[in-house]
C-alpha positions in Angstrom: -171.7 10.2 17.2 -169.9 11.0 20.5 -168.4 14.4 21.1 -164.7 14.4 22.0 -163.7 17.1 24.5 -160.6 19.1 23.4 -158.4 20.3 26.3 -155.3 22.5 26.0 -152.8 21.5 28.6 -150.2 24.1 29.7 -147.4 22.9 32.0 -145.2 25.5 33.7 -142.0 24.1 35.2 -139.8 25.9 37.8 -136.1 25.3 36.8 -133.1 27.1 38.4 -135.2 29.9 39.9 -137.2 30.6 36.7 -140.3 29.3 35.1 -140.1 27.4 31.8 -143.2 26.0 30.1 -144.5 23.9 27.3 -147.8 23.7 25.4 -148.9 20.2 24.6 -151.3 19.2 21.9 -154.8 17.9 22.8 -155.0 14.8 24.9 -155.0 11.7 22.7 -153.1 13.4 19.9 -149.4 13.4 19.1 -147.2 14.8 21.8 -145.9 17.7 19.8 -144.7 20.5 22.2 -144.4 24.2 21.6 -141.7 26.3 23.1 -143.6 28.8 25.2 -141.1 31.3 26.5 -142.2 31.4 30.1 -144.7 33.3 32.2 -144.6 36.5 30.2 -145.8 34.7 27.0 -148.5 33.1 29.1 -149.7 36.5 30.2 -149.8 37.7 26.6 -151.9 34.7 25.5 -154.3 34.9 28.5 -154.8 38.7 28.6 -158.2 40.4 28.9 -158.1 41.4 25.2 -157.6 37.8 24.2 -160.3 36.7 26.5 -162.7 39.2 25.0 -161.7 38.1 21.5 -162.3 34.4 22.3 -165.6 35.3 23.9 -166.8 37.1 20.8 -165.7 34.3 18.5 -167.5 31.7 20.7 -170.7 33.7 21.2 -171.2 35.7 18.0 -169.4 33.4 15.5 -168.0 36.1 13.1 -167.7 35.1 9.5 -164.3 36.8 9.0 -161.5 38.6 10.7 -162.8 41.9 9.4 -166.2 41.2 10.9 -164.6 40.3 14.2 -162.5 43.5 14.3 -165.7 45.5 13.7 -167.5 43.7 16.6 -164.5 44.4 18.9 -164.1 48.0 17.6 -160.4 47.4 17.2 -157.9 47.8 14.3 -157.9 44.8 12.0 -154.1 44.5 12.2 -154.2 44.3 16.0 -156.9 41.7 15.8 -154.9 39.7 13.2 -151.8 39.8 15.5 -153.9 38.5 18.5 -155.4 35.8 16.3 -152.0 34.6 15.1 -150.8 34.3 18.7 -153.9 32.3 19.7 -153.5 30.1 16.6 -149.8 29.5 17.3 -150.7 28.0 20.7 -153.7 26.0 19.5 -156.7 28.0 20.9 -158.2 28.8 17.5 -157.9 27.9 13.8 -158.1 30.3 11.0 -160.3 28.6 8.3 -160.3 29.9 4.7 -163.7 30.1 3.1 -164.4 31.1 -0.5 -167.5 33.1 -1.5 -167.5 33.8 -5.2 -164.1 35.3 -6.2 -163.3 36.4 -2.6 -161.6 34.4 0.1 -162.5 35.1 3.8 -160.5 33.9 6.8 -162.8 32.8 9.7 -161.5 32.3 13.2 -162.8 29.1 14.9 -162.4 28.0 18.5 -160.8 24.5 18.6 -160.5 23.9 22.4 -163.2 23.5 25.1 -161.0 24.2 28.1 -157.5 25.1 29.2 -155.7 23.4 32.2 -152.7 25.1 33.7 -150.3 23.0 35.8 -147.4 24.5 37.7 -144.7 22.0 38.8 -142.4 23.3 41.5 
């Protein structure tokens, strides 16, 4: 079975002296677009905190959001907010897993790379 590379494509467009941008789904999937609210939102998504969060998910594969927050030594609500933002823009998925009577939510990376294009 061949592995299909998943790429997140971000296009930032200069329009009337300001940058607008759109997130597009993976190549080869439907062309749904997300409103991305410009450069400031891009900075929020690609901050050092989010990079560390993505690195821990990728390298340590935490079993839940609680476990991830303990690894990062951060408040669980702050971690949840960061995960919701990353999920909104398609970098991760939050997968529900049942173990006995409890349900855990596990963060999973769903992209291999990110390309940023700036059109002037």
